[in-house]
C-alpha atoms as one frame of an Amber mdcrd trajectory, in Angstrom:
protein
   6.126  18.407  18.324   6.842  16.351  15.073   4.144  14.694  13.091   4.675
  12.440  10.124   2.061  13.396   7.646   3.105  11.012   4.845   5.504   8.247
   5.878   8.326   7.021   3.648   7.346   4.533   1.007  10.210   2.306   1.984
  13.179   2.295   4.224  15.262  -0.036   1.981  18.711   1.406   1.193  19.242
  -0.782  -1.866  17.108  -2.751  -4.540  16.584  -6.404  -4.771  18.309  -6.513
  -8.006  21.462  -4.786  -6.719  21.516  -6.959  -3.686  21.230 -10.191  -5.828
  24.006  -8.901  -8.020  26.226  -8.291  -4.871  25.472 -11.804  -3.658  25.906
 -13.478  -7.014  22.290 -14.839  -6.984  20.720 -15.350 -10.392  17.485 -17.072
  -9.696  14.318 -15.907  -7.918  14.171 -18.689  -5.221  15.718 -16.629  -2.477
  14.033 -13.228  -3.382  11.882 -13.159  -0.156  14.848 -13.880   1.984  17.104
 -11.369   0.410  14.199  -8.849   0.604  14.154  -9.549   4.359  17.908  -9.121
   4.650  17.749  -5.791   2.806  15.158  -4.469   5.448  17.244  -5.834   8.312
  20.565  -4.376   6.984  18.784  -1.072   6.260  17.507  -1.012   9.816  20.925
  -1.711  11.293  22.364   1.242   9.375  19.619   3.619  10.438  19.970   2.543
  14.074  23.772   3.056  14.055  23.009   6.567  12.719  20.528   7.159  15.475
  17.631   7.548  12.962  14.275   5.897  12.335  15.151   5.644   8.702  16.290
   7.592   5.705  13.175   7.484   3.502  11.550  10.773   2.252   8.652  11.835
   4.593   6.221  14.747   4.694   6.343  16.252   8.127   4.661  18.804  10.187
   6.594  20.342  13.088   4.766  22.483  15.586   6.530  24.884  17.914   4.526
  26.466  20.799   6.487  29.337  21.904   6.056  30.963  25.321   8.617  33.780
  24.545  10.369  34.966  21.523  13.147  32.806  20.178  15.894  33.636  17.655
  15.585  30.413  15.662  13.490  27.260  15.319  15.546  23.960  15.034  14.083
  21.488  12.612  13.907  17.866  13.813  15.090  16.391  10.587  18.229  17.317
   8.624  18.508  15.444   5.499  17.262  16.514   2.093  14.955  19.206   3.728
  12.528  21.161   1.500  10.158  23.454   3.338   6.739  23.592   1.777   4.836
  25.932   4.187   5.309  28.014   7.374   2.536  29.531   9.363   2.544  31.809
  12.441  -0.610  31.718  14.514  -2.397  30.396  11.509  -1.219  33.005   9.042
   0.859  31.610   6.064   4.289  33.194   5.557   5.768  34.053   2.198   9.060
  32.368   1.323  10.751  35.856   1.727   9.588  35.753   5.420  11.925  32.976
   6.500  15.239  31.312   5.531  16.741  28.017   6.334  20.320  27.408   7.297
  20.936  23.669   7.778  18.477  22.674  10.549  17.983  26.267  11.643  14.871
  28.152  10.501  15.093  32.000  10.785  12.372  34.561  10.645  12.954  37.505
   8.236  11.489  40.860   8.167  12.574  43.136   5.342  15.482  40.865   4.699
  16.781  40.977   8.320  16.671  38.270  10.717  14.317  38.867  13.702  13.093
  36.695  16.526   9.982  34.383  16.045   7.384  36.082  18.300   4.247  34.137
  17.376   2.704  31.810  19.888   2.308  28.990  17.363   4.572  28.268  14.435
   3.932  25.272  12.169   6.447  24.250   9.588   5.581  21.667   6.863   8.431
  20.172   5.033   9.817  17.013   3.369  13.003  15.387   4.485  14.884  12.317
   3.622  15.699  10.428   0.424  13.481   8.875  -2.164  14.594   5.262  -1.512
  16.022   3.050  -2.757  17.033   4.728  -5.995  18.312   7.958  -4.402  20.195
   6.373  -1.402  23.602   8.041  -0.960  26.332   5.683  -1.983  27.815   5.365
   1.645  24.514   4.328   2.936  23.791   1.856   0.201  27.381   0.286   0.501
  26.991  -0.135   4.224  23.684  -1.816   3.677  25.191  -4.125   1.084  28.157
  -5.015   3.198  25.888  -5.932   6.079  23.504  -7.807   3.951  26.414  -9.912
   2.629  27.422 -10.557   6.003  24.087 -11.691   7.224  23.691 -13.894   4.008
  26.989 -15.613   4.313  26.548 -16.015   8.145  23.248 -17.733   7.961  23.098
 -20.655  10.376  25.999 -19.709  12.547  26.206 -17.850  15.887  27.400 -14.326
  15.018  28.935 -13.920  18.516  31.384 -16.788  17.991  34.940 -15.427  17.010
  36.674 -18.665  16.731  36.607 -22.325  17.732  39.440 -24.630  18.663  39.052
 -28.368  18.644  42.579 -29.438  19.712  42.451 -31.237  23.114  39.453 -30.245
  25.204  38.314 -27.505  22.689  37.411 -23.785  23.249  35.118 -21.206  21.815
  36.097 -17.495  21.702  33.373 -14.908  21.550  33.325 -11.327  20.160  32.707
  -8.503  22.758  29.315  -7.120  21.989  29.166  -3.409  21.666  25.923  -1.800
  20.799  27.547   1.199  19.236  29.308  -0.681  16.553  28.598  -2.256  13.104
  30.639  -5.123  11.700  32.057  -2.907   8.985  35.589  -1.868   8.131  36.766
   1.590   9.473  36.524   3.191   6.064  32.865   2.255   5.656  32.051   3.576
   9.203  33.888   6.742   8.525  31.827   7.254   5.300  28.575   6.693   7.580
  29.622   9.334  10.029  28.092  12.270   8.068  24.612  10.703   8.401  24.949
   9.935  12.094  22.900  12.053  14.452  24.203  12.754  18.002  21.217  14.724
  19.267  18.121  12.608  19.322
């Protein structure tokens, strides 16, 4: 079970100033609209990566064990900092466990041993301090999406092309829920932040 003790202050992957610079906007008349687009674009990136967001949160993960296990798998994997681990209500010292990516191991005299307690509670922070510490790939994807939303205001995003010769015709994009309207190099840069286990 994962509990969010302190939610992220923001999910925005870029700042208003950076977004305005990207769009070439110099006045403040559109600030509210641009702020909305930042939130929307940030959410689109998070959804594509199968995440609720990238902001730094304080978390409490509880494992109720019915039998010994070799490892506890943390539910979050970005920017993890463990602050406390308890077994059946008893706090462990930092030397009593070690983390390898999302895997948390129990140590005894420097050797890995199974977790045998009935209740293991792990408190940790995970995520990035946004928007200032957003990784460049995430911020770039957000800005690209934001620019597309900004320049596409007032038009149907599903329309690929329109022909007015003769009778006329409208061509539509095929909608795929697992894609973002980004070039392949941008999507490739996002892959390292994508989760395939939800």
